[in-house]
DSSP file (Angstrom, degrees, kcal/mol; ACC not computed):
  #  RESIDUE AA STRUCTURE BP1 BP2  ACC     N-H-->O    O-->H-N    N-H-->O    O-->H-N    TCO  KAPPA ALPHA  PHI   PSI    X-CA   Y-CA   Z-CA
    1    1 A X              0   0    0      0, 0.0     0, 0.0     0, 0.0     0, 0.0   0.000 360.0 360.0 360.0  -3.1  103.8  -21.8   10.2
    2    2 A X        +     0   0    0      3,-0.1     0, 0.0     1,-0.1     0, 0.0   0.446 360.0 112.8  77.9   0.4  101.1  -20.8    7.6
    3    3 A X  S    S-     0   0    0      2,-0.1     3,-0.1     1,-0.0    -1,-0.1   0.511  78.0-128.5 -83.1 -10.4  101.4  -24.2    5.7
    4    4 A X        +     0   0    0      1,-0.2     2,-0.4     0, 0.0    -1,-0.0   0.651  55.6 148.0  71.0  12.9   98.0  -25.5    6.6
    5    5 A X        -     0   0    0      2,-0.0     2,-0.3     0, 0.0    -1,-0.2  -0.676  27.5-165.9 -85.5 138.1   99.2  -28.7    7.9
    6    6 A X        -     0   0    0     -2,-0.4     2,-0.4    -3,-0.1     0, 0.0  -0.885   6.6-164.9-122.0 152.1   97.5  -30.5   10.7
    7    7 A X        -     0   0    0     -2,-0.3     2,-0.1     0, 0.0    -2,-0.0  -0.999  24.2-119.3-131.8 135.1   98.7  -33.2   12.8
    8    8 A X        +     0   0    0     -2,-0.4     2,-0.3     2,-0.0     0, 0.0  -0.441  35.6 176.7 -64.5 146.2   96.3  -35.5   15.1
    9    9 A X        -     0   0    0     -2,-0.1     2,-0.4     2,-0.0     0, 0.0  -0.891  23.0-127.0-140.7 176.4   97.0  -35.5   18.8
   10   10 A X        -     0   0    0     -2,-0.3     2,-0.4     2,-0.0    -2,-0.0  -0.976  14.4-167.4-128.0 133.3   95.4  -37.0   21.9
   11   11 A X        -     0   0    0     -2,-0.4     2,-0.5     2,-0.0    -2,-0.0  -0.981   7.9-158.1-119.5 140.0   94.4  -35.2   25.1
   12   12 A X        -     0   0    0     -2,-0.4     2,-0.5     2,-0.0    -2,-0.0  -0.981   7.4-169.8-120.1 127.5   93.5  -37.2   28.1
   13   13 A X        -     0   0    0     -2,-0.5     2,-0.6     2,-0.0    -2,-0.0  -0.954   5.6-159.7-119.5 124.3   91.3  -35.6   30.8
   14   14 A X        -     0   0    0     -2,-0.5     2,-0.6     2,-0.0    -2,-0.0  -0.919   8.8-146.6-105.2 129.3   90.8  -37.2   34.0
   15   15 A X        -     0   0    0     -2,-0.6     2,-0.2     0, 0.0    -2,-0.0  -0.860  17.3-145.5 -96.1 120.9   87.8  -36.2   36.0
   16   16 A X        -     0   0    0     -2,-0.6     2,-0.2     1,-0.1    39,-0.0  -0.597  17.4-111.0 -92.6 148.4   88.5  -36.3   39.8
   17   17 A X        -     0   0    0     -2,-0.2     2,-0.2     1,-0.0    40,-0.2  -0.556  30.1-146.0 -73.4 138.9   85.9  -37.3   42.3
   18   18 A X        -     0   0    0     -2,-0.2     2,-2.3    39,-0.0     3,-0.3  -0.645  30.7-100.5 -97.8 157.7   84.7  -34.5   44.7
   19   19 A X  S    S+     0   0    0     -2,-0.2    39,-0.0     1,-0.2    34,-0.0  -0.488  73.4 134.7 -75.0  68.5   83.7  -34.9   48.2
   20   20 A X        +     0   0    0     -2,-2.3     2,-0.5     2,-0.1    -1,-0.2   0.321  48.3  77.0-108.8   1.0   80.0  -35.0   47.4
   21   21 A X  S    S-     0   0    0     -3,-0.3    32,-0.3    36,-0.1     2,-0.1  -0.963  72.5-138.0-111.4 123.9   79.0  -37.9   49.5
   22   22 A X        -     0   0    0     -2,-0.5    30,-0.4     1,-0.1     2,-0.1  -0.390  30.7-104.3 -70.5 149.9   78.7  -37.8   53.4
   23   23 A X        -     0   0    0     28,-0.1     2,-0.5    -2,-0.1    28,-0.2  -0.469  34.8-151.1 -67.5 146.3   80.0  -40.6   55.4
   24   24 A X  E     -A   50   0A   0     26,-2.9    26,-2.1    -2,-0.1     2,-0.1  -0.988   8.8-133.5-128.2 125.1   77.2  -42.8   56.7
   25   25 A X  E     -A   49   0A   0     -2,-0.5    24,-0.3    24,-0.2    22,-0.0  -0.403  19.3-123.5 -71.0 154.0   77.6  -44.7   60.0
   26   26 A X  S    S+     0   0    0     22,-2.2     2,-0.3    -2,-0.1    -1,-0.1   0.665  98.0  33.6 -76.2 -16.6   76.6  -48.4   59.9
   27   27 A X  S    S-     0   0    0     21,-0.4    -2,-0.1     1,-0.1     3,-0.1  -0.910  76.1-130.7-126.1 155.8   74.1  -47.6   62.9
   28   28 A X  S    S+     0   0    0     -2,-0.3     2,-0.3     1,-0.3    -1,-0.1   0.760  94.8   3.0 -76.3 -24.6   72.1  -44.6   63.7
   29   29 A X        -     0   0    0      2,-0.0     2,-0.4    -3,-0.0    -1,-0.3  -0.974  68.1-138.8-150.6 155.9   73.4  -44.7   67.2
   30   30 A X        -     0   0    0     -2,-0.3     2,-0.4    -3,-0.1    17,-0.1  -0.948  14.6-167.0-115.8 142.0   75.8  -46.9   69.3
   31   31 A X        +     0   0    0     -2,-0.4     2,-0.3     2,-0.0    -2,-0.0  -0.990  12.3 166.2-130.0 138.3   75.2  -48.0   72.7
   32   32 A X        -     0   0    0     -2,-0.4     2,-0.4    13,-0.1    13,-0.1  -0.972  22.7-144.3-147.1 157.8   77.8  -49.5   75.0
   33   33 A X        +     0   0    0     -2,-0.3     2,-0.3    11,-0.2    -2,-0.0  -0.978  21.3 173.9-124.1 133.8   78.0  -50.3   78.9
   34   34 A X        -     0   0    0     -2,-0.4     2,-0.1     4,-0.0    10,-0.0  -0.996  31.4-111.3-144.6 141.3   81.2  -49.9   80.8
   35   35 A X    >   -     0   0    0     -2,-0.3     3,-1.2     1,-0.1    56,-0.1  -0.395  24.6-122.5 -65.2 148.6   82.0  -50.2   84.6
   36   36 A X  T 3  S+     0   0    0      1,-0.3    55,-0.7    -2,-0.1    -1,-0.1   0.670 109.5  57.8 -57.5 -25.5   82.9  -47.2   86.5
   37   37 A X  T 3  S+     0   0    0     53,-0.1    -1,-0.3     2,-0.0     2,-0.2   0.190  75.9 133.1 -94.5  14.1   86.2  -48.8   87.6
   38   38 A X    <   -     0   0    0     -3,-1.2    53,-0.3     1,-0.1     2,-0.1  -0.468  57.1-116.9 -72.4 138.3   87.5  -49.4   84.1
   39   39 A X    >   -     0   0    0     -2,-0.2     3,-1.3     1,-0.1    48,-0.3  -0.454  35.3 -87.6 -73.3 144.2   91.1  -48.3   83.4
   40   40 A X  T 3  S+     0   0    0      1,-0.3    48,-0.2    -2,-0.1    -1,-0.1  -0.195 113.9  32.8 -46.9 134.1   92.1  -45.6   81.0
   41   41 A X  T 3  S+     0   0    0     46,-1.8     2,-0.4     1,-0.3    -1,-0.3   0.482  80.2 142.9  92.0   5.9   92.6  -47.0   77.6
   42   42 A X    <   -     0   0    0     -3,-1.3    45,-1.8     1,-0.1    -1,-0.3  -0.633  54.8-115.7 -80.6 133.5   90.0  -49.7   77.7
   43   43 A X  E     +B   86   0B   0     -2,-0.4    43,-0.3    43,-0.2     3,-0.1  -0.463  35.4 172.2 -69.5 126.1   88.0  -50.4   74.6
   44   44 A X  E     -     0   0B   0     41,-3.8     2,-0.3     1,-0.4   -11,-0.2   0.806  62.0 -31.0-103.0 -45.2   84.3  -49.5   74.9
   45   45 A X  E     -B   85   0B   0     40,-1.5    40,-3.7   -13,-0.1     2,-0.4  -0.984  49.4-123.0-168.8 162.8   83.1  -50.0   71.3
   46   46 A X  E     -B   84   0B   0     -2,-0.3     2,-0.4    38,-0.3    38,-0.2  -0.977  22.0-157.6-120.1 133.8   84.1  -49.7   67.7
   47   47 A X        -     0   0    0     36,-2.0     2,-0.4    -2,-0.4    15,-0.1  -0.847   7.1-162.1-108.2 142.7   82.1  -47.5   65.3
   48   48 A X        +     0   0    0     -2,-0.4   -22,-2.2     2,-0.0   -21,-0.4  -0.948  10.9 174.1-131.1 144.1   82.2  -48.0   61.6
   49   49 A X  E     -A   25   0A   0     -2,-0.4     2,-0.4   -24,-0.3   -24,-0.2  -0.958  16.0-145.2-147.9 159.4   81.2  -45.6   58.8
   50   50 A X  E     -A   24   0A   0    -26,-2.1   -26,-2.9    -2,-0.3     2,-0.4  -0.983   5.7-166.2-131.7 138.2   81.4  -45.7   54.9
   51   51 A X        -     0   0    0     -2,-0.4   -28,-0.1     7,-0.3   -29,-0.1  -0.995  10.6-157.5-125.0 134.4   82.1  -43.0   52.4
   52   52 A X        +     0   0    0     -2,-0.4     6,-0.1   -30,-0.4   -30,-0.1   0.439  58.6 112.2 -96.4   5.9   81.4  -43.7   48.8
   53   53 A X        -     0   0    0    -32,-0.3     2,-0.2     4,-0.2    -2,-0.1  -0.386  68.5-116.3 -59.4 150.8   83.7  -40.9   47.6
   54   54 A X    >   -     0   0    0    -36,-0.2     3,-1.1     3,-0.1     4,-0.3  -0.625  63.4 -19.3 -92.5 155.8   86.8  -42.1   45.7
   55   55 A X  G >  S-     0   0    0      1,-0.2     3,-1.6    -2,-0.2     4,-0.3  -0.154 128.9  -6.5  58.0-139.4   90.4  -41.8   46.6
   56   56 A X  G >  S+     0   0    0      1,-0.3     3,-1.6     2,-0.2    -1,-0.2   0.830 131.6  60.7 -58.3 -34.3   91.3  -39.1   49.1
   57   57 A X  G <  S+     0   0    0     -3,-1.1    -1,-0.3     1,-0.3    -4,-0.2   0.653 106.0  49.5 -72.8 -12.2   87.7  -37.6   49.2
   58   58 A X  G <  S+     0   0    0     -3,-1.6    -7,-0.3    -4,-0.3    -1,-0.3   0.365  83.3 113.4-102.3  -2.8   86.5  -41.1   50.5
   59   59 A X    <   -     0   0    0     -3,-1.6     2,-0.5    -4,-0.3    -6,-0.0  -0.459  58.1-143.7 -74.9 150.1   89.1  -41.4   53.3
   60   60 A X        -     0   0    0     -2,-0.1     2,-0.5    21,-0.1    -2,-0.1  -0.922  16.0-171.1-114.0 136.2   87.5  -41.3   56.9
   61   61 A X        -     0   0    0     -2,-0.5     2,-0.2    21,-0.0    20,-0.2  -0.967  17.2-145.6-121.4 113.2   89.0  -39.8   60.0
   62   62 A X        +     0   0    0     18,-2.9     2,-0.3    -2,-0.5    16,-0.1  -0.558  28.5 161.4 -78.0 141.1   87.1  -40.5   63.2
   63   63 A X        -     0   0    0     -2,-0.2     2,-0.5    39,-0.1    16,-0.1  -0.978  35.5-130.5-154.8 155.1   87.1  -37.8   65.9
   64   64 A X        -     0   0    0     -2,-0.3     2,-0.4    14,-0.1    14,-0.1  -0.965  31.4-122.5-107.1 127.0   85.1  -36.9   69.0
   65   65 A X        -     0   0    0     -2,-0.5     2,-0.5     1,-0.1    37,-0.4  -0.571  24.9-129.8 -77.0 124.0   83.9  -33.2   69.1
   66   66 A X        -     0   0    0     -2,-0.4     2,-0.6    36,-0.1    -1,-0.1  -0.625  26.1-175.2 -76.5 119.3   85.1  -31.5   72.1
   67   67 A X    >   -     0   0    0     -2,-0.5     3,-2.2     3,-0.5     6,-0.3  -0.927  18.0-158.5-120.5 107.1   82.4  -29.8   74.0
   68   68 A X  T 3  S+     0   0    0     -2,-0.6    -1,-0.1     1,-0.3     3,-0.1   0.781  97.1  53.5 -53.3 -28.9   83.5  -27.7   77.0
   69   69 A X  T 3  S+     0   0    0      1,-0.2     2,-0.6    -3,-0.1    -1,-0.3   0.677 104.9  61.0 -80.5 -16.1   80.0  -28.0   78.4
   70   70 A X    X   -     0   0    0     -3,-2.2     3,-1.5     1,-0.1    -3,-0.5  -0.877  61.6-169.3-119.7  96.8   80.0  -31.7   78.1
   71   71 A X  G >  S+     0   0    0     -2,-0.6     3,-1.4     1,-0.3     4,-0.4   0.689  78.1  79.4 -59.7 -18.3   82.6  -33.4   80.2
   72   72 A X  G >> S+     0   0    0      1,-0.3     3,-1.8     2,-0.2     4,-0.6   0.873  82.3  64.2 -58.9 -38.3   81.8  -36.7   78.3
   73   73 A X  G <4 S+     0   0    0     -3,-1.5    -1,-0.3     1,-0.3    -2,-0.2   0.667 102.6  48.4 -64.4 -19.4   83.9  -35.6   75.4
   74   74 A X  G <4 S+     0   0    0     -3,-1.4    -1,-0.3    -4,-0.3    -2,-0.2   0.470 101.1  64.5-101.7   1.4   86.9  -35.6   77.5
   75   75 A X  T <4 S+     0   0    0     -3,-1.8    13,-3.2    -4,-0.4    14,-0.8   0.477 103.2  45.4 -97.6  -5.3   86.4  -39.0   79.0
   76   76 A X  E  <  -C   87   0B   0     -4,-0.6     2,-0.3    11,-0.3    11,-0.2  -0.978  60.5-163.8-139.0 155.8   86.7  -40.9   75.8
   77   77 A X  E     -C   86   0B   0      9,-2.5     9,-2.7    -2,-0.3     2,-0.4  -0.899   7.4-151.5-127.2 157.3   88.9  -41.0   72.9
   78   78 A X  E     -C   85   0B   0     -2,-0.3     2,-0.4     7,-0.2     7,-0.2  -0.991  23.7-119.8-128.1 147.1   88.6  -42.6   69.4
   79   79 A X     >  -     0   0    0      5,-1.8     4,-2.2    -2,-0.4   -17,-0.2  -0.656  24.9-137.7 -83.3 132.0   91.4  -43.9   67.1
   80   80 A X  T  4 S+     0   0    0     -2,-0.4   -18,-2.9     1,-0.2    -1,-0.1   0.684  95.8  37.5 -67.8 -19.4   91.1  -41.8   64.0
   81   81 A X  T  4 S+     0   0    0    -20,-0.2    -1,-0.2     3,-0.1   -21,-0.1   0.821 123.7  33.4 -97.9 -44.3   91.7  -44.7   61.6
   82   82 A X  T  4 S-     0   0    0      2,-0.1    -2,-0.2   -20,-0.1     3,-0.1   0.674  90.2-130.0 -96.2 -19.0   89.9  -47.6   63.2
   83   83 A X     <  +     0   0    0     -4,-2.2   -36,-2.0     1,-0.3     2,-0.4   0.577  53.4 152.8  84.9   3.4   86.9  -45.9   64.9
   84   84 A X  E     -B   46   0B   0    -38,-0.2    -5,-1.8    -5,-0.1     2,-0.6  -0.560  32.5-152.1 -70.7 122.0   87.8  -47.8   68.3
   85   85 A X  E     +BC  45  78B   0    -40,-3.7   -41,-3.8    -2,-0.4   -40,-1.5  -0.845  19.2 177.0-103.1 130.9   86.5  -45.8   71.2
   86   86 A X  E     -BC  43  77B   0     -9,-2.7    -9,-2.5    -2,-0.6   -43,-0.2  -0.796  35.1 -91.3-125.8 166.1   88.3  -46.1   74.5
   87   87 A X  E     + C   0  76B   0    -45,-1.8   -46,-1.8   -48,-0.3   -11,-0.3  -0.440  34.9 176.1 -73.0 150.0   88.2  -44.6   78.0
   88   88 A X        +     0   0    0    -13,-3.2     2,-0.3     1,-0.3   -12,-0.2   0.277  61.7  18.4-135.6  12.0   90.4  -41.7   78.5
   89   89 A X  S    S-     0   0    0    -14,-0.8    -1,-0.3   -50,-0.1     2,-0.2  -0.968  94.0 -65.8-167.0 168.4   89.6  -40.6   82.0
   90   90 A X        -     0   0    0     -2,-0.3     2,-0.3    -3,-0.1   -53,-0.1  -0.509  45.5-144.3 -72.5 132.0   88.0  -41.8   85.3
   91   91 A X        -     0   0    0    -55,-0.7     2,-0.4   -53,-0.3     3,-0.1  -0.779  13.1-169.3 -99.6 146.6   84.4  -42.5   85.2
   92   92 A X    >>  -     0   0    0     -2,-0.3     4,-2.4     4,-0.3     3,-1.1  -0.891  11.4-164.3-134.8 103.1   82.2  -41.8   88.1
   93   93 A X  T 34 S+     0   0    0     -2,-0.4    -1,-0.1     1,-0.3     5,-0.1   0.834  93.2  57.7 -64.1 -28.8   78.6  -43.1   88.0
   94   94 A X  T 34 S+     0   0    0      1,-0.2    -1,-0.3     2,-0.2     3,-0.2   0.844 111.2  40.9 -62.9 -35.7   77.7  -40.8   90.8
   95   95 A X  T <4 S-     0   0    0     -3,-1.1     2,-0.3     1,-0.3    -2,-0.2   0.903 140.0  -5.2 -74.9 -52.7   78.8  -37.7   88.7
   96   96 A X     <  -     0   0    0     -4,-2.4    -1,-0.3     1,-0.1    -4,-0.3  -0.819  52.3-177.5-156.2 110.3   77.3  -39.0   85.5
   97   97 A X  S    S+     0   0    0     -2,-0.3     2,-0.4    -3,-0.2    -4,-0.1   0.487  79.4  46.8 -93.5  -5.7   75.7  -42.4   84.8
   98   98 A X        -     0   0    0     -5,-0.1     2,-0.4     2,-0.0    -1,-0.1  -0.997  64.6-169.6-135.8 134.1   75.1  -41.7   81.1
   99   99 A X        -     0   0    0     -2,-0.4     2,-0.4   -27,-0.1   -29,-0.0  -0.960   2.3-170.1-119.1 135.2   77.6  -40.2   78.5
  100  100 A X        -     0   0    0     -2,-0.4     2,-0.3     2,-0.0   -27,-0.2  -0.997  11.0-179.9-126.0 127.8   76.7  -39.0   75.0
  101  101 A X              0   0    0     -2,-0.4   -35,-0.1   -29,-0.1    -2,-0.0  -0.899 360.0 360.0-125.3 151.8   79.5  -38.2   72.6
  102  102 A X              0   0    0    -37,-0.4   -39,-0.1    -2,-0.3   -36,-0.1   0.319 360.0 360.0-119.7 360.0   79.4  -36.9   69.0
């Protein structure tokens, strides 16, 4: 308006956390033993991780990478919220006595 008048004001700026911290599992590897006659849906082990990002950036979703060359990824499932790993298919020790999932 050309009058040279000023009025103080307040501006609030919130800096949001970015997803700059990788999740860290509580162990470098998890080992479990399960009988081959275990029913589908049987709990095998629970994995836990921590992410030090804040809010949404720090939320964890557990999953198993599906690898067509590795049948093991189809024999187990993980609860995306709790990290509980369960059997998801028939286990046959003669076909594979060791399973590795990522």
